[in-house]
C-alpha positions, 0 to 999 in steps of 0.5 A, spaced: 622 805 643 630 802 644 634 806 646 642 807 642 648 811 643 654 812 639 661 813 641 666 814 638 672 820 639 671 823 631 666 828 633 664 827 624 663 820 625 659 820 632 655 826 628 654 822 621 652 816 625 649 820 630 644 824 623 642 817 619 640 813 626 634 819 628 632 818 621 630 810 620 623 810 618 622 802 620 625 803 627 623 809 632 630 809 636 632 814 641 639 816 638 644 819 644 652 820 641 658 822 646 666 823 644 669 819 648 669 812 652 667 815 659 661 821 657 658 814 655 659 811 662 657 818 664 650 816 660 650 808 662 650 811 669 643 816 667 639 811 664 639 804 660 641 803 653 638 797 648 644 798 644 650 801 643 656 803 637 662 805 639 669 806 636 674 800 638 680 804 638 679 810 643 683 815 647 683 813 655 678 808 655 678 804 648 672 799 646 674 793 650 674 798 656 668 799 655 665 793 653 667 791 660 663 797 664 657 796 659 657 789 662 658 792 669 651 797 667 646 794 663 649 787 660 643 785 656 645 791 651 647 788 645 655 793 642 656 794 635 664 795 634 665 800 628 673 797 627 679 797 622 683 793 616 688 792 623 684 792 628 682 784 628 687 783 634 680 787 639 676 784 634 677 778 636 678 779 644 671 784 643 667 777 639 668 772 645 663 776 650 655 774 647 650 780 643 657 784 640 658 784 634 663 788 628 663 792 622 669 795 618 668 803 618 669 803 611 663 799 609 657 804 608 651 807 611 647 801 609 651 796 613 650 800 620 643 800 618 642 793 617 646 792 624 641 797 628 636 792 624 638 786 626 640 788 634 633 790 634 630 783 631 634 779 637 632 783 642 625 782 640 626 775 640 629 774 646 623 779 650 618 773 647 624 767 648 621 761 652 626 761 656 623 767 659 616 764 658 620 759 663 624 764 668 617 766 668 613 760 671 618 758 675 617 766 680 610 763 678 611 756 681 614 760 687 609 766 689 603 761 688 602 760 695 600 769 696 596 768 689 592 762 691 592 766 698 590 772 695 585 769 691 581 765 696 581 772 700 578 775 695 572 771 693 571 770 701 571 779 701 566 779 694 572 782 690 572 777 685 567 776 678 562 769 679 567 768 672 573 768 676 572 762 679 572 757 675 576 749 675 582 752 670 585 757 675 583 753 681 588 748 679 593 754 675 594 755 684 594 749 686 587 749 690 586 742 691 578 743 691 573 742 685 569 749 683 562 746 682 561 744 688 560 746 695 565 747 700 564 748 708 568 754 711 571 754 717 574 760 720 580 760 727 583 765 732 589 765 735 586 768 742 592 770 744 596 772 738 596 780 740 600 778 745 605 777 740 611 784 739 613 783 732 610 780 725 615 775 724 613 772 731 605 771 730 608 769 722 611 764 724 605 762 729 600 762 725 605 757 720 604 752 726 598 752 728 597 751 719 601 745 720 598 741 727 591 741 723 594 739 716 596 734 721 589 731 724 585 734 717 588 732 711 587 724 711 580 726 711 579 732 707 581 736 702 582 744 704 586 750 702 588 754 709 588 761 707 590 767 713 586 774 712 588 780 714 586 780 720 591 774 722 585 770 721 586 763 719 581 760 714 580 753 711 576 752 706 573 744 706 571 739 701 572 731 702 578 727 700 577 725 693 570 724 691 565 722 696 561 729 695 555 726 695 550 727 702 553 721 707 560 724 705 559 731 707 555 728 714 561 724 714 566 730 713 562 734 717 563 729 723 570 728 722 573 736 722 568 736 729 570 730 733 579 733 732 577 741 733 577 740 739 585 734 739 588 741 734 585 746 739 589 741 745 595 739 740 595 748 739 594 749 746 600 743 748 604 745 742 605 752 741 602 755 747 596 758 744 589 758 745 584 757 739 577 759 738 574 756 732 568 757 728 565 751 723 559 752 719 554 747 719 552 746 713 555 747 705 555 753 701 556 754 694 562 758 692 558 764 689 556 765 696 561 764 700 563 771 701 556 772 704 557 765 708 563 767 711 561 774 712 556 770 717 562 766 721 566 772 723 560 775 727 559 770 730 567 769 732 566 776 734 559 774 738 563 772 744 559 767 749 562 768 756 570 770 755 569 768 748 577 764 751 578 757 746 570 758 744 568 751 739 561 753 735 560 747 730 552 750 729 550 757 727 542 757 728 543 758 736 546 765 735 543 767 729 537 767 732 538 772 738 542 776 731 535 777 728 531 784 728 524 784 727 525 787 721 529 782 718 526 781 712 530 788 709 536 786 715 539 782 709 537 786 704 540 791 706 547 790 710 553 791 706 559 789 708 565 792 709 570 789 704 564 791 699 565 799 703 572 797 702 572 796 694 568 802 693 573 806 696 579 804 693 575 804 685 574 811 687 580 813 689 583 809 682 579 813 677 575 805 676 569 809 674 565 802 671 566 798 677 565 803 682 557 803 678 556 796 678 557 796 687 554 802 687 547 799 683 548 793 688 547 797 693 542 802 692 539 795 689 539 791 697 533 796 699 530 799 693 524 795 696 524 799 704 519 805 705 520 808 711 527 813 711 528 811 718 530 804 717 537 803 720 541 798 716 540 802 710 542 808 714 548 804 715 549 803 709 547 811 706 553 813 712 557 807 709 557 811 703 557 817 704 563 816 707 566 813 702 565 820 699 566 825 704 574 821 705 575 822 699 573 829 698 578 831 704 584 827 701 584 831 694 582 838 698 575 838 694 570 839 698 569 847 697 570 846 690 564 840 690 560 844 695 556 848 692 554 842 686 552 837 690 549 840 696 554 838 701 548 837 707 544 832 704 550 828 703 550 826 709 543 825 711 539 821 708 533 825 711 533 830 706 531 825 700 524 822 700 525 815 698 531 811 698 530 811 690 532 818 691 538 818 695 542 814 692 540 818 684 543 824 689 549 819 690 550 817 683 550 824 681 556 825 687 560 819 684 558 823 676 561 830 679 567 826 683 570 822 677 569 827 672 573 831 676 578 826 676 578 826 668 579 834 669 585 834 673 588 828 670 587 831 663 590 839 666 596 836 670 598 832 663 597 838 659 601 842 664 607 837 663 607 837 656 607 845 656 613 844 660 616 840 655 616 843 649 617 849 652 623 847 655 625 843 648 624 851 644 628 855 651 634 849 648 634 847 641 641 850 641 644 844 644 641 838 643 642 835 650 638 838 654 632 836 649 634 829 649 629 823 652 633 822 657 633 830 660 627 831 659 624 825 662 629 827 668 625 835 668 618 832 670 621 824 674 619 820 669 622 814 665 623 817 658 618 811 654 612 813 659 615 820 657 615 818 650 608 815 650 604 821 655 606 826 649 603 822 642 597 821 648 596 828 649 599 832 642 597 826 637 605 825 635 612 823 637 616 826 641 622 826 636 617 828 630 616 835 634 623 837 636 624 836 629 618 840 627 620 845 632 628 845 629 626 845 623 621 852 624 625 856 627 631 854 622 627 857 617 624 863 622 632 863 622 633 864 615 629 868 613 634 873 617 640 875 612 644 877 617 644 870 621 650 865 617 648 859 615 653 856 620 650 860 626 643 857 623 646 850 624 648 852 632 641 855 634 637 848 632 642 843 635 645 841 628 651 843 630 656 844 624 653 847 618 654 840 614 650 836 619 643 842 618 643 842 610 642 834 610 636 835 614 634 841 612 635 838 605 631 832 607 625 835 609 625 841 604 629 838 598 633 845 598 639 848 602 639 851 606 641 857 602 636 855 596 631 857 601 633 863 603 634 864 596 626 863 594 624 867 601 627 873 598 627 872 591 618 871 591 
């Protein structure tokens, strides 16, 4: 939908163009009118316009001055000047600007329609133009570092589908690694970073440390380095070039190990920071990176002594200590914090299909566990229950759903006879909450549309009050979004609804012989009997008077 403003100090011209442009069948236009340059400026301050048709000679603020105002506010707007035969000196000045054209007032409505169609075509062409794609590509290049960081973090937090981990994506984000080969993961933490007072100071320190590590590592390995939300440094490493055989990996691991102490010493001397490192002692496939990263994070948190400047190069010793007697079940039933955050995010954003998949994956991890007293399985159940409870509390749904879901079971896994039954219960809670989401979304949408429809019916006499911009302001929406929402809920365009409501009201008023046709025109927002008659005849194929006569002759 394109927004059009007609500006002319002669009301009959402005009204006529307004009516004509509203009824161009091949274009969906949102049309407004103003009777002076200053009134048009007030419109510009309220919303963006795509096309302006304006008289070039007007009292007060003339067309050229209005053009300056348009360029200040909406530089992409197309301007079509309406001129007389003796106004070419004005036109010469106007056409020096881009996106400006003109036509003679004597050329008729067909020419006006052609000019507007041409302006719309230009806008659509520009939206698809290569120049915009080039600008977007330049912006993407500038953002590549941020996108790269986010992409790698999503891999490590198991928030990406396996299908999204491929070489084409790596190349696009300038990740200098091979997607079909394994990686070595290294985790670094600044022990004294919490002593830094500001976020920017912490960021500068992290950047300096990344540069130091790059200086010591880049000669023999390829890597991508990122910073996660806890301000830990993460390196994903492969041998430089194509040396990805067993011998190449052994040399790489030896090289990295040998340089980590130098990196620690350089950071201590150059930036005054004490670093701890955990370096994986074996490679891992990209699809298993999230699980391995979770293990390394746990090892980083598993302090030996005071933990300051720790350099852990072999995880086997610590992993043995961390194993429990029922270790066969432990790995299956564990859920990483990233998965819980993913569940909470999917529930909050109404991503029903994605939530179901994640919940099913959690259920699969405990399906072989017989005991309801298995602690890791209980932790998993409590964690998911807490996601549900937090959502219900935040949206004030506890009382609404308490009876439906049997709230006492939500944080009591012992209420279920098996883990299979327990997760079937969680799936029912999921269904209830997502159904409530859908119902609430529909209720809010219907309430907004009802408000809009009532306002239209109450204000048909005032065209300004039923303009798309005004209606959008009532509900604090963007005009384009309101237009889409109205069609989504009602099945018809907002402009069609306004026209239909006007016509229904007009027919009802015409049935009363005591109301003059001019009064009917004013009450339904057409202003003059001439405009009303033109539009009424277009819809009903008869004049208002003929319609009134047909009613009383029945």
